[in-house]
C-alpha positions as CSV (number, residue, x, y, z in Angstrom):
1,M,-83.3,100.1,269.0
2,G,-86.3,100.5,270.7
3,V,-87.1,101.7,274.5
4,T,-88.5,98.5,276.1
5,E,-90.3,98.0,279.2
6,V,-87.3,97.3,281.3
7,E,-85.6,100.4,279.8
8,R,-87.7,102.7,281.2
9,K,-86.5,105.4,283.4
10,P,-86.1,105.6,286.5
11,Q,-89.0,106.2,288.7
12,P,-90.1,106.6,292.3
13,V,-90.9,103.1,293.9
14,A,-93.8,103.8,295.3
15,S,-95.4,104.1,291.7
16,V,-94.2,101.0,290.5
17,S,-95.5,98.9,293.3
18,S,-97.9,98.4,295.0
19,V,-96.3,96.8,298.1
20,S,-93.4,99.6,298.4
21,S,-94.8,100.8,301.6
22,S,-93.5,98.4,303.5
23,I,-89.8,98.7,302.0
24,P,-88.0,100.6,304.4
25,K,-86.1,104.0,303.0
26,Q,-82.0,104.0,302.6
27,S,-82.0,106.3,305.0
28,E,-84.3,104.0,307.6
29,V,-82.7,100.8,307.1
30,Q,-80.6,101.2,310.2
31,A,-83.9,101.6,312.5
32,V,-85.1,98.5,310.5
33,Y,-82.1,96.2,310.2
34,G,-80.2,97.1,312.7
35,K,-76.3,99.2,312.9
36,P,-73.8,97.3,310.8
37,G,-71.7,95.1,313.0
38,P,-72.5,92.8,315.6
39,A,-76.4,93.7,315.4
40,V,-77.0,92.9,311.5
41,E,-74.8,89.6,311.7
42,N,-76.5,88.6,315.0
43,Q,-79.4,88.9,312.4
44,L,-78.3,87.4,309.2
45,V,-79.8,83.9,307.7
46,M,-79.2,81.5,305.0
47,I,-81.6,81.5,302.2
48,N,-81.6,76.9,301.1
49,F,-82.3,76.2,298.1
50,P,-83.8,73.6,296.0
51,F,-81.0,74.6,292.8
52,S,-77.9,75.9,292.6
53,F,-76.5,79.1,292.0
54,R,-73.4,79.3,289.8
55,I,-70.4,81.5,291.6
56,D,-69.9,84.3,289.0
57,W,-66.3,84.8,289.6
58,N,-66.4,80.9,289.5
59,L,-68.2,79.1,287.9
60,R,-67.4,75.8,288.1
61,Q,-68.4,76.4,292.5
62,R,-72.2,75.9,292.9
63,T,-73.6,77.4,296.0
64,K,-77.8,76.3,297.2
65,R,-77.5,78.9,299.9
66,I,-77.9,83.0,299.6
67,R,-77.3,84.8,303.4
68,V,-79.2,88.0,303.6
69,H,-81.1,89.7,306.8
70,K,-83.9,87.6,308.5
71,L,-86.2,90.2,307.8
72,A,-85.2,90.3,303.9
73,A,-85.3,86.7,304.1
74,P,-88.8,85.5,302.4
75,Q,-89.2,88.0,300.7
76,L,-85.9,87.1,298.6
77,E,-87.0,83.5,299.2
78,K,-90.4,83.8,297.4
79,A,-89.2,85.9,294.3
80,L,-85.8,83.6,293.3
81,N,-88.3,80.3,293.7
82,E,-90.9,82.2,291.6
83,V,-87.6,83.7,288.8
84,F,-86.5,80.1,288.4
85,N,-90.1,78.7,288.5
86,H,-90.9,80.6,285.5
87,Y,-87.5,80.1,283.7
88,G,-87.3,76.6,284.0
89,E,-83.9,75.0,284.9
90,E,-82.3,75.3,281.1
91,K,-83.0,78.7,280.6
92,W,-82.3,80.3,284.2
93,R,-78.7,79.1,283.6
94,E,-78.5,79.8,279.9
95,L,-79.7,83.7,280.8
96,G,-77.1,83.6,283.3
97,I,-79.8,84.7,285.7
98,D,-78.3,81.7,288.1
99,R,-74.4,83.8,288.8
100,F,-74.6,84.4,291.7
101,A,-72.5,86.8,291.8
102,G,-72.6,88.2,296.2
103,S,-74.5,89.0,299.5
104,Y,-73.9,90.6,302.7
105,N,-70.7,92.3,302.8
106,H,-69.5,94.9,306.2
107,R,-68.8,97.7,303.7
108,K,-69.0,101.0,303.3
109,M,-70.4,101.9,299.4
110,R,-68.0,102.7,296.6
111,G,-66.6,106.1,297.0
112,G,-69.0,107.0,300.2
113,N,-68.9,107.3,303.5
114,K,-71.9,105.6,304.2
115,W,-72.7,101.7,305.2
116,S,-73.8,99.7,301.3
117,M,-76.7,98.2,301.2
118,Y,-74.8,95.1,301.7
119,A,-74.0,95.8,305.3
120,Y,-77.2,95.7,306.3
121,G,-77.7,92.5,304.3
122,C,-80.5,93.5,302.4
123,A,-78.5,93.6,298.6
124,V,-78.1,91.1,296.2
125,D,-76.2,91.0,293.2
126,F,-76.2,88.7,289.9
127,Y,-74.3,88.7,286.9
128,A,-71.8,90.6,287.6
129,G,-69.7,91.1,284.3
130,P,-72.0,92.4,281.6
131,N,-74.8,94.5,284.4
132,G,-71.3,96.6,286.2
133,L,-71.5,99.4,288.4
134,R,-72.0,102.4,286.1
135,T,-73.5,100.4,282.8
136,R,-77.2,101.6,282.0
137,C,-79.6,100.6,279.5
138,P,-79.5,98.8,276.5
139,D,-76.2,98.3,277.6
140,A,-76.6,96.1,280.7
141,L,-77.7,92.9,280.1
142,F,-80.8,92.7,282.6
143,C,-82.0,95.3,280.1
144,K,-83.0,93.0,277.6
145,P,-86.5,91.5,276.7
146,D,-85.8,88.1,277.9
147,Y,-84.8,89.8,281.7
148,K,-88.1,91.6,282.3
149,A,-90.2,88.8,284.1
150,F,-86.9,88.1,285.9
151,L,-86.8,92.2,287.9
152,D,-90.9,92.1,287.7
153,I,-90.6,89.4,289.7
154,M,-88.3,90.6,291.8
155,E,-89.9,93.7,292.4
156,A,-93.0,92.8,292.6
157,N,-91.1,90.7,295.7
158,Q,-89.8,93.8,297.5
159,W,-86.1,93.2,295.9
160,L,-85.5,96.2,293.7
161,P,-83.9,96.2,290.5
162,A,-80.9,98.5,290.5
163,L,-81.9,99.3,286.9
164,R,-85.8,100.7,287.9
165,L,-84.2,102.4,291.3
166,W,-81.5,104.6,289.3
167,G,-80.9,103.3,286.0
168,A,-77.9,101.7,286.6
169,D,-75.6,98.5,288.5
170,G,-78.0,95.8,287.0
171,M,-76.3,93.2,288.9
172,H,-78.0,94.9,292.1
173,F,-81.3,94.5,293.4
174,Q,-82.4,95.5,297.4
175,R,-84.7,95.5,299.8
176,A,-84.5,99.3,300.6
177,R,-86.1,102.2,298.2
178,L,-84.8,105.6,297.9
179,G,-85.0,108.0,299.9
């Protein structure tokens, strides 16, 4: 299998996107988004979409809302509207991009003692099963050519795909650079 554009090795985000300087580094998120807990929770907003997402762990349940930090919400709203418009409703569902798997969660990083990007309200997940935490390209579903536009649109709107940041955890997108 040949290497696709999506499968490129992770690179510093500053070289990937010209808008990245306005995205905080992970080491800066507390100064930008606030301290996890009430300081972040008081700044969370619900984005209301004109289309629905299936809940990844219960596909019969749907939502039209995603809760994130108010400073990350405009970019996510724009990105997901562009993704939906690019693919159309049928392809959006067929590809599973509509499978919402999580956003704000007051928790530490898995296996660590630092706060997760979810605790800052600047991370979201989609279609967890085939895009797992340790799943790398080419095995992650989001590494397939059909998903390139999804990743490109998210990145162009400052929601960085983990696949392009550290090469795994394809479900994960965050509004924070590494560092």
